MISE-978011 format. One record per residue: x, y negated, z negated of N, C-alpha, C in turn; residue in three letters; residue number from 0; chain. Coordinates in Angstrom, 2 decimals. Atoms other than C-alpha are relative to their C-alpha. Last residue first. Layout:
((X, Y, Z), (X, Y, Z), (X, Y, Z), ALA, NUM, A);
...
END
This chain:
((-1.21, -0.40, -0.75), (86.10, 52.32, -52.25), (1.24, -0.57, -0.59), HIS, 40, A);
((-0.03, -1.41, -0.35), (82.85, 52.44, -54.20), (1.30, 0.44, 0.67), LEU, 39, A);
((0.08, -0.86, 1.19), (83.06, 49.16, -56.04), (0.24, 1.46, 0.33), LEU, 38, A);
((-1.26, 0.14, 0.72), (84.29, 47.28, -52.96), (0.01, 0.83, -1.28), SER, 37, A);
((-1.06, -0.70, -0.72), (81.40, 48.66, -50.93), (1.33, -0.09, -0.75), ALA, 36, A);
((0.21, -1.42, 0.20), (78.86, 47.54, -53.52), (1.12, 0.80, 0.67), MET, 35, A);
((-0.38, -0.31, 1.39), (80.30, 44.03, -53.55), (-0.15, 1.49, -0.28), ARG, 34, A);
((-1.45, 0.11, 0.13), (80.15, 43.85, -49.77), (0.48, 0.35, -1.39), GLY, 33, A);
((-0.52, -1.18, -0.69), (76.57, 45.11, -49.71), (1.53, 0.01, -0.10), ARG, 32, A);
((0.01, -1.12, 0.93), (75.84, 42.47, -52.36), (0.41, 1.31, 0.66), TYR, 31, A);
((-0.89, 0.24, 1.14), (76.93, 39.55, -50.20), (0.07, 1.25, -0.89), GLN, 30, A);
((-1.37, -0.11, -0.50), (75.28, 40.88, -47.04), (1.01, -0.14, -1.14), ARG, 29, A);
((-0.24, -1.40, -0.33), (72.02, 41.45, -48.88), (1.44, 0.18, 0.47), VAL, 28, A);
((-0.56, -0.68, 1.17), (72.18, 38.00, -50.46), (0.31, 1.46, 0.29), ARG, 27, A);
((-1.45, 0.22, 0.09), (71.73, 36.39, -47.06), (0.65, 0.72, -1.18), PRO, 26, A);
((-0.30, 0.94, 1.09), (68.25, 37.98, -46.74), (1.52, -0.15, -0.12), ASP, 25, A);
((-1.08, 0.91, -0.38), (68.02, 39.74, -43.39), (0.34, -1.04, -1.06), ASP, 24, A);
((-0.24, 0.34, -1.40), (65.96, 42.69, -44.63), (1.21, -0.90, 0.20), GLY, 23, A);
((-0.31, 1.43, -0.07), (65.06, 42.57, -48.31), (0.31, -0.46, 1.42), LEU, 22, A);
((1.21, 0.78, 0.29), (63.33, 45.95, -48.16), (0.24, -1.50, 0.17), LEU, 21, A);
((0.91, -0.15, -1.14), (66.34, 47.57, -46.47), (-1.26, -0.84, -0.19), GLU, 20, A);
((-0.55, 0.80, -1.09), (68.67, 46.16, -49.13), (-0.90, 0.08, 1.23), PHE, 19, A);
((0.32, 1.40, 0.30), (66.41, 47.60, -51.82), (0.50, -0.90, 1.11), VAL, 18, A);
((1.44, 0.17, -0.24), (66.64, 51.02, -50.17), (-0.45, -1.44, -0.28), ARG, 17, A);
((0.20, 0.03, -1.45), (70.43, 50.76, -49.99), (-1.48, -0.18, 0.35), LEU, 16, A);
((-0.39, 1.32, -0.51), (70.51, 49.84, -53.66), (-0.20, -0.10, 1.50), LEU, 15, A);
((0.99, 0.99, 0.43), (68.55, 52.93, -54.60), (0.31, -1.38, 0.52), GLY, 14, A);
((1.21, -0.21, -0.80), (70.78, 55.23, -52.55), (-1.08, -1.04, -0.35), GLU, 13, A);
((-0.27, 0.49, -1.35), (73.90, 53.78, -54.14), (-1.25, 0.11, 0.87), ARG, 12, A);
((-0.25, 1.45, 0.06), (72.59, 54.24, -57.66), (0.20, -0.60, 1.38), GLY, 11, A);
((1.26, 0.75, 0.12), (71.08, 57.67, -56.94), (0.21, -1.51, -0.02), ALA, 10, A);
((-0.28, 1.30, -0.65), (74.36, 59.21, -55.74), (-1.22, -0.92, -0.03), ASP, 9, A);
((-0.10, -0.20, -1.46), (73.13, 62.72, -56.62), (0.11, -1.32, 0.75), ASP, 8, A);
((1.35, -0.05, -0.56), (72.12, 61.58, -60.11), (-0.03, 0.16, 1.51), GLY, 7, A);
((1.07, -0.13, 0.99), (75.65, 60.59, -61.01), (-1.36, -0.02, 0.68), PHE, 6, A);
((0.82, -1.19, -0.26), (77.97, 61.13, -58.03), (-1.15, 0.18, -0.98), SER, 5, A);
((0.79, 0.14, -1.23), (79.35, 57.59, -58.09), (-0.95, 1.17, 0.20), ARG, 4, A);
((0.26, -1.35, -0.49), (80.49, 57.87, -61.69), (-0.93, -0.06, 1.20), ASP, 3, A);
((-0.60, -1.02, 0.87), (82.08, 54.81, -63.32), (-0.17, 1.40, 0.55), LYS, 2, A);
((-1.44, 0.21, 0.13), (81.49, 52.23, -60.58), (0.65, 1.11, -0.82), GLN, 1, A);
((-0.68, -0.37, -1.21), (78.11, 53.52, -59.58), (1.50, -0.09, -0.18), MET, 0, A);
END
């Protein structure tokens, strides 16, 4: 994701978002959503 966000039609980001949905309210989700956002923006 960091090197090429558009790779595989944004597959990296989409995959992580699905994992975050599966984990629900797990505290790590908030932590890693923040890390993902900082990588992408």
